[in-house]
N, C-alpha and C positions, 0 to 999 in steps of 0.2 A: 473497194476503194471506201476513201475516208477524208475528215476535212478537219481541221483542228480549229478552234473558235474559241475566245473569250466568253466566259458568261457572266454578264455582269449584274445580275438580279434576276428576282423569281417571278419577274413582273407576266411574261409571257408564259404559256403554258409548255412552248417547247423547254426555255430556261428551266422553269421549274421542275418540269419531268428528268433534265439533265441533273439538277442538285439531288433531287431524291435518287436516281441511279447512284450518284457518286458517294452518297451518304451509304449506301445499302455495299458497294464495295466498302469501303473503309470498314463498315463493321465486320464484315466475312473476312478481313484479312488482317486486318489491324486492332491485335486483342488489347492491345496498351493503350488506347485511344480511349478516353472517356467520352460515352453517348452522350454529355453534355455539350463537349466538344462538338461533335457530330454534328446536334442540332444546334450551333451557332453559326454553322455557316451562311446562312441566308442573311442573318442580320451582318455578319464581319461583311460582305460584297456591298451591303447598303450602308452602314453605318462605321466605318473605317475608324473614326477619329476616338471611338468608344474602345478600339484594343491596339490601340497605340500605332499599329503595323498597318500599311493597307496591304487589305488578302485581294488576292486576283485567283482566281479559277479557269483554267482551261480544262477543255475536255475535248479529246476525240471520238465524232461519232459520224454518222452516216446522213443522210438524208431524212429518213425517219427519225432522227431522235434517239436512236441505239447507241448509249457510250459505250464505247470499245476500251477507254483509257481514262485518265484524266492526270492533270498536275495543278496541287496546291501550293502556290507561291505568296509569300510575303515579301513587301516594298518597304525598305527604311531609306525613304527620300531625306533624312537630313544626316545619316552618315552614310548614304551615297551606294548601296549593298542589298544585293536580295537573299531571300533565305526559302530554299525549297524545303515546303512542311514536307508532303507526301508526293508521290509518284506512284500510279499501278494500272495496271490493268483489269480490265474486267473479264469474267471466266466466261464471256463470248469470245473474246479476243485471242487471235491465234499467233501473235506478236505481230509478223508482216512490218517493221517497222516503227509500231505507233509508240514502243517507249521511246525511240532515238527522236523521233518526229515532237513527242510530245518536250522534250528536255530541251532540244533546239529551239522551239518555241520559248520557253522560258528562259534560254540564254539571249534570244532577241529581243524579248522584253525588258531585261537588265538595261542590254546595249541602248535599246531606244530612251528608254529613262535615265540615260547619261551615267548608269552603275559602274562601276570598276570591278566588283566581285560579285561571285553568287557564291554561296556556302550553306550547307545542308549535313544532316547526318546519315552516316550507314556502317552499320552492325562492321566491326573490324575484322580482317582476314586475317589475324593470328592466332595460333595453334594453342597458344596457351591461356588464349581466351575463351576456348570453346572446348569442350570434349567430347562434343555430339560430332562426328566427322562430317554427317550429313549436313548439316546446318554451316558448317565450316565451307565444305564444297558450295554452297550455297551462296555466303559472302561471299567466297571469292568471286563465283561467277559475275555477282554482282559489281564488284569492286573492278573486274576485267572492263565491266559496261561503260563505268564511269569515265576510267582511263581512258577508252577510248573516246568520250567526248570530250574530254578534258579538263577532267577533276581529279586530282588528287588529295590523300589525306596529309592533314595540319599532321608534324610531329614534333617531338621534344618538350610535351607540355601535359599535364594529367590529367587533358580533355575527356580521354576515352576511359576513365575509369568508370567501372560496371556502377549503374544508378537505379534504385528502387523503382523509379518510375518507369523504367527501361526492362524490367523483369530482372536485372540483375547483369541483362547483356550489357557487353563495353561498344561504345559508339565512337568512332573517328569522329572529327571537324574536318568535313571535306570543302575544300576550296577549288574555283576555277577561276581562271582569271580572265576570261571571255576572249581567248586567243589575243591576248593584251600582250603577254609577254612581261607583264608589270611584277616585282616583288612586294611582298606584302608587309607593310610596315608596321614596327612593333604597337608604338601607341594607338596608331588606330585600329589595330586586330584589336587589341584590348576594351575598347570602348565598341565595338560589333560585338565581340565574346561576353561582355556583360550583358548586351541588350538582347541576345540570342539567349541566355538562360534566366535572365529575370521573367523573359515571355514566357517562357519554355517550362521553365522547373521553380515558376515562385513559390508554387504552395507546397515543394517537397526539400527544396534546397532553401538554405537559412542564409542570408546575406556573408556568414563568415565563410560558408560552404563555395559561394559563387565566387568571392572577393580571391578565396584559395585558388582554385582553378583561373582565374583570370593571373593573377600573379604568379602561376607557374610558365606564364611565356615570357621568358625572356632573351629569345635568341632577336635579332636584327639586321638582316630581315627576318621574318620567323620561317621557320624551315618546312619545306612540304616537299613529301617524300617523291623519290624518283620512281619513274614506271617502272613497274615488276610484271606486267602481263601484256602489255603491247610496247610496240616501237617507235608509231608516231599516232597521233590524235587524229582525229574524223578532219580534215579542213572545212568550217563554216564559213559560206559566204553571209552578211549578215547581210539581209533587205534595209534599203533606207525605210520603210514602211512597211512592218509585217502584214501577210496576206491578210487575216482575218480584221485588221485596223482599218482597212481601206472603205473606202464610202463605192458601194456598190451604184454601178452607171448603167442604167437600160435607155437605147435612144429609140428614136422611133426613125429606123435608117431608110423607112421609104414615104419618110415626109414630104419629101421633094415634089410628088404629082401633085400637091396640093398649091398651084401656083396663082394667082389670081394675077393677073396683069393691068387689070383697068379699075378704074374708080379710086385711084392712091391708096389701094388697098395696101397696108403698113404690113402686114402679117407674110411676109415672105419666108422662105426659104433658106435664107442664108441667115437669118436668126440662129439657129441650128448650130450653121458650121461655125458660126462665130463666136458661140459659144464652146465649140468642141476644140477648137482652136487652141484656146488657151489652158482646157482643161488636160489635152495631150502634153502640153509643159512642163507636167506636173508626176509626179509617180502615187497618186494620192486617190485613183480611182480604178476600181476593176470592172470591165465591162460585162454585163448580164446577157446574154443572147434574147431574145425578146421572144415568151411563150403566148400560145391563142389560149383564150378565156370564152367560156360561154356566152355567151349575152344574156344568160340568167343573172349574171351581175350589172348589167346595163340595166335592166327591166328590174331590177330590185329600188332601183334609183329612179327613173323614165317613166312616164308613161307608156303603156305598153303602142297605144294610138300615135303618139307622136314619133316612134320610135320606127314604127312600122313605115309611117309617110313618110319619114328622113331618106329612108332608106330604097323605099321603093320605088319614090319619085328621083332620087338623086341617081339610083340607076338606072334610072329611063331618060335622061338626060345625055344628049350628045356630050363625049369628053369635052370638047371643043367648044361648050360652050356654059355658061352661067347664067344661074336666075336669081334675080336680084328680086326678094319683096315690097310689093309697093303697095299692098293694100293690107289695113291692119282693124279688124272690126273690132269694137266695142263686144267683149263675151258678154252680152245681154239678148237675151233670145235669138241667137243666130244658129243657122243649121251649122251641124257637122260637116266639118271639109270632107271633100273628096281628095282622091288620091288623083289629085292632078296638079301639073305646075301651080297654076294661078292660086292656088289656097293657100301658097306657102306663106303667108301673111296671117296666116290664123296660130303657126306655133312661132313664130317671130316679134322680134320685139324690137327690132331697127331696121334700117337699109343698107347695113353694111355689112351684111352677113349672107354672101349668096348658097345656094343649094345649086351643087356639080357633083359630080358621080366620082372625082376625087377627094374632095370635102368631106363626105363619107369614109372611104375608103382610107384616107389618113387619118380620121377622127376615131376611127375602127381600132386601127394601129396604135392609139395614144391611149388607150383605152387599157389595150395590151401591154402596149410597153409597163405603164403605171401599175399594172396587177402586179406584171413579173416584177419590180420593183417591190412592190408591197408583201408579197410574198417570199422574197429576200428575208425581211424582217422577221417575219412569222417562223423561218426557218431558222432562226438563230442570229441573224445580222442586227446591225446597230445603226448605221444609216445608211440612207439609198437616194439615189437623186434621178428623177424620170425625167429625163430631158425631151419633151414632146410636144409639137404642134399638130394642130391648132391646139390652142391652149381649150381651156374647159368651164372656169368659173363665173363665166356669165349663164350658162345652160340651166335650165331651172328643172322642176321636174316634167313640166310640158311644153317648155320653149327651147329655143336657141336665139342665139344674140352676141353683139363683140365679139367678132369671129369665134363665136362658140359653137360646138354642137352638143357633145358630150361630156358630161362634166367628171373628168378623170380624177379632178380631188374627192369629191363627194361619193363617186364607185368607191374607189380605194379604202377611204374612209367608212364607209356602209360593209365592205369585206371586212376589214379590222374590228368593227365593232360586232360579228358574231361571237366572237372569245373575248375582245378585250373592251375596255372603256377609251374611249377615242377624243380627242381635243382637234380641231382643224385652225391653224392659224393662217388667214389671205393675207400678203402682205404687198398686194397689187395695189398700183395707184387709184385703181378704180374699184369699188365696193362689190364684195363678193354675193353678189344677190343670187346666184343658185346653190350655196350651200346653205344659205341662210332659208330660201323657199323650202329647200327636200327635209333640213334636219330643223323647221319649226317648231316644231311641235314634241320634238322629241329630247329625250334627257341623256341620254346616252350617247349624244354625241354634240360636246360643247363648238360652238362657232364662235369666231372672234373674229373681225375684219378690221384693219387699220386703213383709212382710207383715205380720198379728197372730200370736204361735204359734198353730198348730193345735190346741196341746193344751186351745184355752181356744174356740176360734173357728172357726167354718163355712170350707170343709168338712171339715175334723176329720181326716181320712185322708189328708191330703198334707199337701206345703209344710212337712216337716223338712228340717234343715240337712245330714243324712245321704242325702237324697237328693240324688246328683249325677249320677244317667244312667247308661245299659245299654250293652252294648256300644261300638260305636262314638261313641255318646255321652257316654260317663262323661267327667266335667270339663266337659261344655256343659250343663249344668244347676247353677243355684245358687240356693239358696233361703234368705232374711235372715229369718230369724222373728224379732219384737221384742215387748215385753213390752206389757199393758195399760197406759195412761194415759200413754203417750210424747208429748212437746213437740217444735218445730220441730227441737232443736240436736239428738237423738239420731235424728231420723230423718235427718238432712241426713248423720250419720255411715256411715247406712247407704249414701245415696248416695252419698258416695266410696268405701264400698267397691266397689258395683256398678261406679264408674266404673272404678275398676282391673281389673275384670274385664273391660271394654268394649276399654279401651284393650290389654290382653292381647291378646284377642280379632282386633281391628283392624276392626270390620265396615265394609261400603261403604255398611249403611245401617241404622238404628236406627228401632225400631218401639215407640214407648211406649201400653201399656195406661193409660191417663190415671182410675185411679178417685181421685173426689172425696169419698169415703167416709173419708176419713182426717181429716179437717177438725173441728176442735174443735164438740161437740154432734151431730155426724151420730147420727142415730137407731141407725143399724147397724155405729157403731165406738165405740170407748173413746179413739183418738186426740185429741189438741188442737192440729193444725194449724192456723194462720190465715193471711190473703191473703201476708203478708211470708215466711212459707214455702213458699208455693208459688211465691212468684216466685223466690227461691234457689235452689228445687231445679231449676226450671227454669233459670235463670242459670248452673248448674254444668253441666248437661245442656247448653246450648247450644254452651258453649266447647269440646266435643267437637268440633264441628264437621259432625258427620256429615250427610248428609241425611235427614230425619227427619219420619217419621208417625206422629200421636195418633191413638190411637181411644180414643174415649169408651166407658168401664165404670163402675163404680159412683158413688156421689152422692147424697144425699138430702133433704137439708137445702138447700130450693130459698131460703130468708134468703141463703145463704154463694155458694150453687151458683156462680152465674155470674161473680162478683166473685174466686174464686177460679181459676176455669176460665181468666179472664182475666190472671190475676196470673201463673199459670203459663207461658201459651205468649206471655204478653209480656216474661217471661225467660229464658225460650228463645230468644226472636227475638233479643232485645236479646244473649244471651250469644256468639250465632256472628258470628264476626271476631274475638273481643275477642282471641284470640291470633296474629292472622294482622298 
């Protein structure tokens, strides 16, 4: 089995390894590519403006990161065309459709970018250009493959003249109309050819030589050779969104067992369904089945005594009953709690969060779903959304509350931190006190929370701007408390303040705790964000270009919950790549 995915940068270990493998394939198979050009690949991915074209790298690999082949592709949005620089299989690949899959993914990218044509170079299949019969046979086999995929040589020009940079070999300019049936207009083609030659041969071709090749294009439309090897091309159905560009979605399918029907409990199962109903109307998401993860990831964030208490007491309670804590000792010289229900208040911060069997089971599943989404990013994905309940951002190292039991956001951030620099941005209406508590003395995980001022909003005792971290963590906790009744414009200012902090920190991965209780008329908030605001916020954060995990937190107005979630996630998705 293999997959095709886009490698955006070398920040994550799996991407760094993929780029290194691609570089070795190029060194082993392309004698005419300078090593300096090979070493430039990581910088080209991160800094396209320096190289005029936007460089895009597609790799075909397995889940272990072993690269079977790659396609290195350049996009020129001004002239509206793509150029396939290199495509090759590794020595470990036995074909099996890898080359065709890579080529089709490049075609899909061109179409998704609105391009009319894909161009590249391929050694000619003309007998007069090659005395070596084995090489000629290989060239013709390659030409057969490209004809089958839809590309054919441009003819009637001097483009294929042998060049010193190509070891004296003759190369056709190949053109693929991307199944459009369009003709190739002369003037547009001249601009394109000039751009290709200046980019590819500027150090070995003078302006005069380049102009001579450009001037050799005289036919309008430009001639493209009729097929010689195949009767018809492979018919390719272009997806609305290429598979590897979709947002990975992992849902807590069993969340509905956690259904508290008393005490005006707002955290209801319908929340997830109302979001899913909207997401399912689009083709933006790819569902990922939930996997099970060891308790060690929970215990790396939460106190073992707290975890064991919650689990054992919750599972001991009748499934039809819930225990709402009602006694909350000030923790001074009090005895350690025993594993009995009446001692629940030792670990709880409010009266709103009951313990019952299903609360534990649903919270445990939420951790699994969040870590499944997180792993998809470590496996090379770029965006993932954990649509989970119950939420988690109020759960601290050794306490639960605010409908939260296990802090899935913090657990995922800590999971990432083993190999990466991580930032958490909490966008819930209420302060993300759980993440603040867990990472307050650490510098490897930056925590930022934009929330209603705790002087008048839950959880009251945390979230002040003076709280900046302790010890090693000083400067790595940022609280941005805001007043009641604000709208999208003021909230966006806070987003940009957070973005400045993120840019200074330079994380490898961003984790967003997405609270949708910032929406207008949400029963638990006072702010007035509408769908357009969520979209703009997502767009601004997407433009950071960080691999991003979104974890669902609060949000209780189910009439707009799905609409706002989709707006934010669409903005996030569209924002990525805007600056590339």
